Steps between C-alpha positions, in 0.01 A plus 500: 500500500847364421591135471538339841350797686223443751160632394366794702153634573570770240564230238172329588315833484636572151409152377146522644448863400413621849659705778755364747256572783232284341754219449591520869134480601439200274811308608420558866136391459364835612147607406431759235633315196253383234509120450600523134775749584630281781507204260695704241752615762554147635545370146758770428684416822507135403626571149785714635588253774444769762546393862471718808771586748331332794744637757453856379122469494494343847707781650296772332152380595560279804371181341651156455366452147450137590197285579494182704351157450518274806385148415379314806537143377750220526790545255430147374141591413610824330764319295241259361221753444510670157263775616766711667752518211224618266365745756846642572563538125186714484617714790831557326324590175357805676774578753785495248362781285443724802839444659371298796686210657324190630615379841409132538499309828377157608386473861318249716149628581482640851777663700771466232271652239403791725866573579575503128240772440629698798856476370400624154322798653765584763782495245288697249581236242155517338226755444222244481425129507283244321299274727439157345334187636249688715397308810197490723512811724839579348720674760723649230237763413526680835876431523582663165260789565671561835841501333386781271559306178284518190360165390288313251328171579444213259132450558269666750571433868219361714521802731551874480802615299628846403690363201430466130419153373516312171263205482403211279206271579668161550163343569389553141782280374419215738130525414581474129710188565222332699237589239726365225541168678129473576415566135731213405301269727711488815296447815767439764780757515765612746678828566866514600500837675756741640540597866172608662666802667575658159202701379538413132526128580193522724307685229589235242386228739174681572435540127561126453255410777230732368533383139508131592193535724308695237574233238416212732850349493659288767805697605792482740787735589858434610705792633868550410778755535489573122820304433535230233606249767188565707292487183638151435419397858145634469450319169607169655252561782219570251580194289510274808129554557292183446295695246750737347387812313515517123642855496718724716504880501840628617565846642820544296679340206795371702273280709302394193813381320616315811157342530511394138826319570352320802200385300712371214733318738195313624412393150215747453451667165466878500240600399313174429515381863561834670443849365722776642480880498758752622514870578736771359546350150878472530735434209585150624135397507464581132778261398452191718312199370210519526499880491335653805155656508556804721357830622686786329580835657743765377746475788767717337245764408368488855852570628540804274165644613588444866833680451338800332233515771766499771691781329183711502463430873864590568445830316214581737206388288171395657437131562340323206353154459549339160328184381665314215316298232364165616713189450414267213520125466735369229382152405767252394560126496497424875119497522237287329181313576548231765520138389225265615746309719622817668156635587406399851283769654129569483360677192440873492174616652234509233671241275 
């Protein structure tokens, strides 16, 4: 290959030591290629800087070579939530090596969101979509199925679904946070939760309730829209209680950091007067003072797995349901044993 020339499938085949046909199968995510061979071919393509002619491929096989992600949240919430940038980076990690484009849209849940999916399908702009933020009795499942699109869901829907899913047990992370706080001696804790209509928020809340009840803790819950601003509002509400809790479990890091600011503005010491835990273990939480105890999940890795699963579905593969490793709790400086002056609730049962 001469200087400045675009790499071809033949170049990739020579570098990987395989046939052009096998390279085509691997780059188009078709079955019949051994995993180690596929890895070698993708590595060779990356080394040569190979990129597909999307227009030519689309015309030849009648596909868009694009996948859609429609985020049904307020743009303000998305802008402040570090989950989506990390997740999208993971999608791109997988899509970029297979010549797929990511079509991103933000739509208000409901009619606008449904019209967005219909537009993507009618214009043949995407071959498949990723369904995030699953809701109770989510109408998008039947909508996307009716549009004839392939799809992957983040989490398992609460009803029947023909689509593949990639899941992580959010409840495990919340349970670990509650157990950690109880082991430190906290007896009165609160949970700043996400919207009840979102399945993952509801599952986190349920896990909090079960763990707190099992450990004999006094517990309360305040619902939010997942934004930092609403997290601050919820924290103020919790701290206005006559007998405030000594610890708060937040459903994401953005709200936890906002809550930390509210507590400190009121003259409370974190963690001496109020212990705080987050969820998602974001970069910012590691560098604030005090550093944030948080539930860690591999969001970028999750995105890459979702992308690869969707490509299998687009290629006609059978639906599969993948469960990722459980979250883990990363303990940092925002949690400690409660001070005597901060402890106000009854002791644990059995103490």
